[in-house]
N, C-alpha and C positions, 0 to 999 in steps of 0.2 A: 724427155719428159715435157719440154716446152711444146714440141710438135703435137704430142698426144693431148696436152691440155687445150691447145688451139683447136684440134679436131673436135674435142668434147664440146667446146663452146659453140662451134659452128653447127654441130649436130642438133643441139637444143634449139637453135634459131631457125634452122631450115631442114627440110626433109633430105634424105640421102639423094634422091633424084635431083633436087634443085642444086645440091652441092656439087654433084658430078657435072651438071650442066654448066655451072659457074666455072668449074675447073677447065672444062672444054673450051669455053670462051676465052679464058685467060691464056690457054696454050696457043690459041689461034692468034692472039693479039701481041704476045711477047716473043722475043727472040731468045731461044735457049741454045746455049753452046753445046758442042758435041763432045766436049772432053769427058773423061771417065768420071771425074768428080761430080759433074752435073747428073750423069746417069745414076750414080750411086745414091745421090740425094733423092731423085725421083722414085727409085725403087724403094728406098727407106720410107718415103712419105706414103706411097701406096700400100706398103706392108702394114704400116701403123694404122692407116685408114681401115684396112680390111679386118685387122685384129680388134681395133678399139670400138668401132661403131656397133657391131652386134651386141656387145656387152652393155653399152649405154642404152640401146634401144629397148632392152627387156626390163620392164619395171618389176621390182621385187614384190612378190605377194607372199605373206606369211600364212601358210595353210596349216591349220591346227587340227589335231585329233587327240582323243583321250585313250586311244588303243595303241600301245607300243608296237604291236605286231604289224600295224599298217606301214611302219617304216620299211619292213622287209619286202612288202609287196607293192610299194609305190611304183607305178608305171611298169610293173612286171606283167608278163603274160600268164603266170600261174595264178590259180584261183585261191581266194581266201574267204570272202564273205560277200553277201549281197551288197552291203555298203561299200566295201573296197572295190569289188569288181565293177559295179556301176560307176563309181567315182573314177576308176582307171580309164573308162571309156572317155571321160571328160579330160582327165589329166594328160593322156597321150596326145590329145589334139589341141591342148591349151598351150601351144608353144610360143605364143606372143609374150608370155610373162615368165619371169624367173620364179618358179614355185619352190618354196622352202618348206618342207613338211616337218613340223615339230610336234612333240608329244607334251601335252600339258593337262592339267585337271579341267573338269567341266566348268568349275567356277572361274578359272583363268580364261577359258574360251569366251565366256560371257563378257568378262571384263575387257579382253583384247578387242572383241568386236565392237564394243561401245567406245573405247578410248583411242583406238588407232584407225588410220585410214587405209591400211593395206592388209587387212586380215580377212580370211575366208575359212569356212569349215564345211565339210560334207555331212550328209545324213543328219541334217538339222530339222527338228520338228518345229512347227509353227505354233505360236500362241500370241495373243494380242500384244503383250509387252515386247516380244521379240520382233514382231512385225513393225513396231514403232522404232526399235533400235537398229534393226538390220535390214539389208536388202535381200530378198529371196528370189531364187531362180524358179523356173518351171519345175514340176516334180522330177526328182532324180530316180527314185525307186519306190517300190511298195513292199512292205513286210507283212506276212501274216502276224496278227497281234499276239501278244504273250498268252500262253496257255498254262494250265496247272499240270505239272508233271509229278508223278507219284509212283510208289511201289504198291501194286494192287494188294499184296499180302498184308501191308502195314496200314491200310487206310479203309475205314468203313464209310461208304457213301450212303447216307440215310435216304429213305423214301422221300420223294418230293424235293430233293436237293437240286434236281435238274429240271429245266423248263422243257417245253415241247420240242425245242430245237436241239436238245441234248446239251445245253449250256448250263454251267454252274451259276446259280443266281445269288448265292450268298456264301462267302468264305467264312464268315463268323459262325453260321449254322453248321457248316461242315466241320470246323475245328472244335465247336462245342460238342459235337458227336464223337470227336477224337481228342480228348483233353490232354493226352500225353504227346500228341503229334507236334513236330517242329516244322515251321514253314520258313524256307530260305528265300530272302529277297535282297536285291541290290540296294545299298544305302544311297541316299541323296540322288535318286533318279525317279522320274515320273514314268509310270506305265500307261498313262492316259487317264482322263478324269474318271471313267467308270471303274477301273481296277483300283485306282488310288482311293476312291470312296469306299470300296469294299475293304481295303486294307485298314482304313481308319477305324473300322469296327471290330478288328481282330485283337484279342488280348495281347499286350506287348510281350508277355512271358512265352508266348508261342511263336514269336517271330525271331529268326536269326538274321541279323543284318550283315551283309557282306560288303567288303570294300570293292571299289570298281577295279582295283588292280587284279589282273588275271581273271577278269569276270567271265570270259568264255569257258574257262576250265573249272572255275571254283564250284559252281552249282552241280555240274555233272559228277564231279569227284565226290562231293558230299552225299549226293543222292545214291550213287552206285555203291559207295562204301557204307551206307546205312547211318551216316552221321546226322542226316535230317530225313524227314519222311515225305515231304513234298516241297515243290519249288515253283515259283512263277518265272517263266523264261520264254524267250522267242523260239519257236520251233527250228528256225534256221540256225540258231546258235547251238542247239543240241545236236542237230544233224551234222554240223561241222566237226563235232567232238566224238563222233561215233566210233572212229578207228582207235582213238586214244582210250576210250572207256567202253569196252564191249558190253558192259552191263546196261548201257542205254537202251539196247534193244528189248530189255525186259520191262522197261518203264511204260506206263500208260499216261495218256494226257486227256484233259477235258478242256474244251474252250470255255472261256469266261463270258458271261452275259454282257454284251456291249452293243452299241448301235451299229457297228461295222466290225468285220473281222480282219481288216487290213489297215495298216498304218502307212501314211505317205510321208516321205522325207525329202528334203530339198538341200540345195547348196545355199548358204547364207554368207554374205560379205559385209564389210564395214559400209556404213551409209556415207559414201564419199564418191568423188568423181571416178577414182580408180576402181572402186567397188562397182560402180555402174558399168564401167567398161568390161570388167571381168564377167559380171552377170549377163551382159548382152552377148558375149562370146559363148558362155555356158549355155544360154538358151538356144543359140544357133546349133550347137553340137547336140543338145538333147532332142530337139525337134527332128533331127535326122536319125537319131538312135531309136526313137520309139517304134516298136514293131519289128525291129531288126533281129536277126538270129542272135547277134552278140548280146543285145540288151535282154532278150528273153532268157538266154542261157545263163547270164549273170545272176538271174533270180532262180531258175529251176535247179541249177546244179547244187543249190544249198537247201533244197526242200525235200522232205521225205516223199516217197512215191505216193503215199496216201493223200498228200496235200496238193498235188500238182494239178489235178483236174479243176478243182475249185479255184486255184490260183490263176490258171490260164483263162478261165471264164472272166474273172474279175480284171485281169490284165487287159484282155481284149476290150472290155467295156471302158476301162479307165484311160488307156493309152491309145489304142487303135481307133475305136469309134469316136472318142472324144476329140482326137486331133486329125480326123479324116478330111475336113475342109481345109484347103491350103490357099490362103489369100496372098496375092503378090502385092507388096506395098512399095510404091515408088518413093525413093529417098534421095534428096539432094542435100549437100552440105550447107546447113543453115543453123549454126550454133546459136543458142543452146537447144533449139528445137530438134534439129537432126545434126549429128556429128558423124561424118563419114571420113575415116582416116585409113591410110594404107595399112593392110594386114590386120585390121581390127574389124570386128562386127560393128555395125552402126549403133550409136546410142544417143540419148538425149531425151528431151521432154516428149517428143512425138513417138519415140520408140517405146518409152514406158507406157504411153497411152495405147499404142498398138497392142502391147502385151495385155493390158487391162481388158481391151476389147476382145482379144483372142480368147482370153480366159472365160469371158462372158458367153462367147459363141462356140466354145470348144473347138477352136480352129488352130491350125498351124500357120506360121507366117514365113514368107520368103521375101527378103528385102532386095529390091532392084535399085542399084546406085545409078544416078543419072543427073546431069545438069538440069536446072529447073525447067527450062524450055523443053528439053527432051522428056522430062517427067510428064508435062502437060500433054505432049503428043501421045505418050504411052497410055495415058488415061483416055484419050480420045479414041485410040484404036482398040483398047481393051487388053493391051499387053500388060498393063498394070490394073489391079482391081481397086486399090485404095490409095488415097493420098490423105494424110492425117489432118493437116491444118492448112486450109486455104480460104481465100476470100471468094464470096459469091459474086458472079457477074452474069449478065445476059448471054455473053458469048460462051462462057463455060457451062452455063445451064443447059446448053444444047446437047452436051455429051456427058455431063456429070450429075449424079444425084447428090444434092446437098442435104445431108442428114440433119434433121431437126431433133432436139434443139442444138444450137452451136456448142462447141466444146469450150472455147475460150473467148475472151474479148481482148483485142490487141492493145498494146501500149501506144503512146503517141509516135508519129513519124517525125524524126529529127534530121537536121542538116548538120554535117560535120565539116570542120575547117582545119587546115594546118595550123598548129599552135604558134608557128613563127609569124603568121600574118597578123597585121593590125586590123584587118577588115572584119566586119560582122554582117550577118544577115538578120536585120531587125524586123523585116516585113517581107511578105511574099514578093513584092515588086523589086526587092533588092536582088532577086535571082536573075533579073534581066541583064544580059551581057555576060553572065558567068557560064563556065563549062561545068555542067552538072552530071555527075555519075549516078547510075542507078542499076538495079538488077534487071537483066533481060526478062521480058514477059511478066514482070511483077506489076502490081497495082498498088497505089499509095492513097491518093485522094483525088476526087473528080477534077478539080481545077488543074492540078499538076498533071494528071494523066492525059488530059485533053489539050494541054497548052502546047501548041505547035511552034510557038515563037522561041521557046527555050532551046538552048544548045545542050542536048542530052546525049550522053555517052553510055550505052547499055553494055554491061559486062556480065560474066557468068557467075561471079561470087563476090562476097564482101571483102575477102582477102585481097583480091585484085583492086577493088576500089580503094582500100586503105593504102596499098602500095602506090597506086597512081597519085593519091593525094599527097603522100609524103614526098613524092618526086615532083610535085607541082605540075603534073600532067593534066589534072583537073583542078577546078577551084573549090568544089564542094561535092559532096554526095549525100543522097537521101537514104535513110534506112529506118527500120523499126527499132525504136530506141532500146528496148530491152535486149534485142539481138545484137546490135552493134556494140552496146556497152559491154556485154558479156565477151564478145570476141576481142575487143580492144584490151580488156582487162587480162584475158588469157595470153595475148601477145606481149603484154608488158608495154604497150604504147600509150598509156594513160597521159603521160606528160607531153607527148608529141602531137596529140590531136585535141581539139576543143569543140564544144557544141555551140552552134549558132543560137542567138536569142530566139529566133523564130522557129516554132515547132507547130505541127498540125495535131491538135489534141482531140479531134473527134474520134471516139472509139468506134471500132468496126468489129463485127462478129466474125469469128473464125469457125469454119465447119469441117467436119469429116466428109471427104468426097468419095463416092463409089462410082466407078465407071459404068455408064449405061450400056457399054459394050461388053461388060464383064459377064462371065458365066454365072456369077453370084449376084446379079442385079436383083434377084428375088429376096435378098437379105435386107432390103431397105427397112421394112418394119422391125426386123430383129435388131438391126443396128440402132435404130431410133430408140427402141426399148432399152438397149444396153447403155446408150449414152445417158438416158434419163436415170437409170439405176445408179450409174457411176456418179452423176451429179448429186443425187440424193445422198450418196455415201461420202460426198466431198472428196472423191478420189482424184479428180482433175485438179482441184485447188491444192491438195497436198502435194501432188507431183510438181506442179508449177512452183510452189513456194520452196520445195525441197531443192530444186535446181537453182533458183535465182537467189537463194540465201548466200551463195558463194561469191556473187559478183559485186565488184565496186562500180559505182556510177562514174560517168565521165562528165566533168563540169565544162 
């Protein structure tokens, strides 16, 4: 137990790779005896390491559903419904997390998403309140909207009830012409604003409200056995039940008048850092699934033949055409703007911004992980199309379109010191004689950038700078305050480092960069327009505040 606990603690502080490197160095420097007891100890240690670490690595995600049948089909190859089959495309690839599928009520799902930090749900519809409370993925699937199913012998459709498209314009008028008819609907569920409004005008005595339990079989059973006369239901749900209830083939259906005949659903997660990680990985999976045979079949296999042509046309417009542009985004590890971790899709402020822009442009995204200096070279050669947040300079302007207006304004540049030192940096001149760490290829402020008298040590990331400062290999390092504060807080090093008195408070604009060598360089006007729209919607500000609410400042 003691060894397992020790491994657990080590894992949370260092990556598996660093841990193995440390073990290798130790084995080189120490003398191990050859007796059998030592060999048994090493074997036991390695065994515990291999067994314990994978379990620790996978963070638990509570994945909720209101359909108990989903438990039987979770990550299975057999087909069940549009919602479950498209969700399984994601579930089977979402191996970085420990997914626990549980069945709860719809109201409980809403509560758990708001009050916990590790909850997700599939086939979630968007509305303004949910978008405030939850994080949403890219679209997961589309459903033909609910239609009115009925027995043709038991329902009189009066003249003028249908519009020019053959859609029913008023449920109230239809039921007024059929005063003895009973309409079955599911209780405590929304069918969309158009249908909900129609239902509000129907006399309550003509409505039979059904529980959500066994919802896929309840309405077909009542209709085919003549216990109700008509029902509002999704075509895909009726099609699934056709073998259980042969009488379904005798039913007719009418589309209800709405602005669109297809409903889009998403995966939603808790508004938390873990939720952001899950959504980032889900989006990566979904963008590769769009247009694939598997994703199309997950829809078509649950639709009647008569609905498939119209569905395929809409599917192609919504998924294939919408996401035909594929932009390559250069990503370096720069928390909380960009967080690139092993075996995880990148996430962070800039990743959220990238998806906002992709949605505006109807584009797919491919993220290319690279150290910052390498990212800049890729922008120069056109290997990468976009870099989300960067400073403008004359040198970079030669190969990068800086999209106006800027997306953000930076926080101050600060200098950090080992908390054990009594020294301070009260003014710029106090940097003289100090060994100053900085990020390679980064720009801070003109006086510092052009100062050739300072002893500067460029490295690839802030983690290296923090480690070097803690080991007294440098005297200080410079960094964007909000970024370094976030990273130090995540590492738990708040008490080990302190901030110098001197900071550079001049704000600098941060821009979206598009490579001039990119095949998509013609998108400059479209990107500019998208940035303006997102500013007007305060989308950038909300993203920024949402991320930085989590961070403690470093004094």
